[in-house]
C-alpha positions in Angstrom: 0.9 -1.5 -24.1 2.9 -2.8 -21.2 3.9 -6.3 -20.2 4.0 -5.4 -16.5 1.4 -6.6 -14.1 -0.5 -4.3 -11.8 0.1 -3.8 -8.1 -2.6 -4.0 -5.3 -2.7 -1.2 -2.7 -4.2 -1.8 0.7 -5.2 1.1 3.0 -4.7 0.0 6.7 -5.5 1.0 10.2 -3.7 -0.6 13.1 -5.5 -2.3 16.0 -2.9 -3.1 18.7 -0.1 -3.2 16.1 -2.2 -5.6 13.9 -3.0 -4.2 10.4 -6.7 -4.1 9.5 -7.6 -3.5 5.8 -9.9 -0.6 5.3 -9.9 -0.5 1.6 -8.1 -2.1 -1.4 -7.3 -1.0 -4.9 -6.5 -3.8 -7.3 -4.7 -2.8 -10.5 -4.1 0.8 -9.5 -0.8 0.9 -11.3 1.9 -1.2 -12.9 4.7 1.1 -11.5 5.8 0.9 -7.9 6.4 4.6 -7.4 3.0 5.4 -8.8 1.4 2.8 -6.5 3.1 4.5 -3.5 1.7 7.9 -4.6 -1.8 6.3 -4.9 -1.4 4.9 -1.4 -0.4 8.3 0.0 -3.3 9.9 -1.8 -5.8 7.4 -0.5 -4.5 7.9 3.0 -5.2 11.6 2.7 -8.9 11.0 1.8 -9.7 8.1 4.0 -12.0 8.8 7.0 -9.8 10.3 9.8 -10.4 8.1 12.8 -8.5 7.7 16.1 -6.3 4.8 15.0 -3.1 5.3 13.0 -3.2 4.5 9.3 -0.8 3.2 6.7 -0.7 1.4 3.4 1.0 -1.5 1.7 1.6 -2.6 -1.8 1.5 -6.2 -3.2 2.7 -7.4 -6.6 0.5 -9.5 -8.9 1.6 -12.7 -7.1 0.3 -11.2 -3.8 3.8 -10.8 -2.4 4.4 -7.7 -0.2 6.7 -5.3 -1.9 6.3 -2.1 0.2 4.8 -0.9 3.5 4.3 2.5 4.9 3.3 2.8 8.6 2.5 5.9 10.7 5.8 5.7 12.6 7.4 7.0 9.5 9.2 3.8 8.5 9.2 3.0 4.8 9.8 -0.7 4.4 10.5 -2.5 1.1 9.7 -6.1 0.8 11.9 -8.7 -0.8 10.9 -7.7 -4.4 11.2 -4.1 -5.6 12.4 -4.7 -9.1 9.7 -2.6 -10.9 
């Protein structure tokens, strides 16, 4: 049993640089690295449209902890202690 709380992963597409949520996984993992792998996997299976796609990870308090965008920039949020 773990005392960690699960992350939420959102799959995004971008409309004029504005993120639009395509899908959301709540409680996918309690580990940040695993949540990132889930985000990458979900991107690989999401419907391939014409807009760029990315994903972001939130902690249990709904604070952004990680973002991946199609320009290749990985961005960590203010809290990455898991």
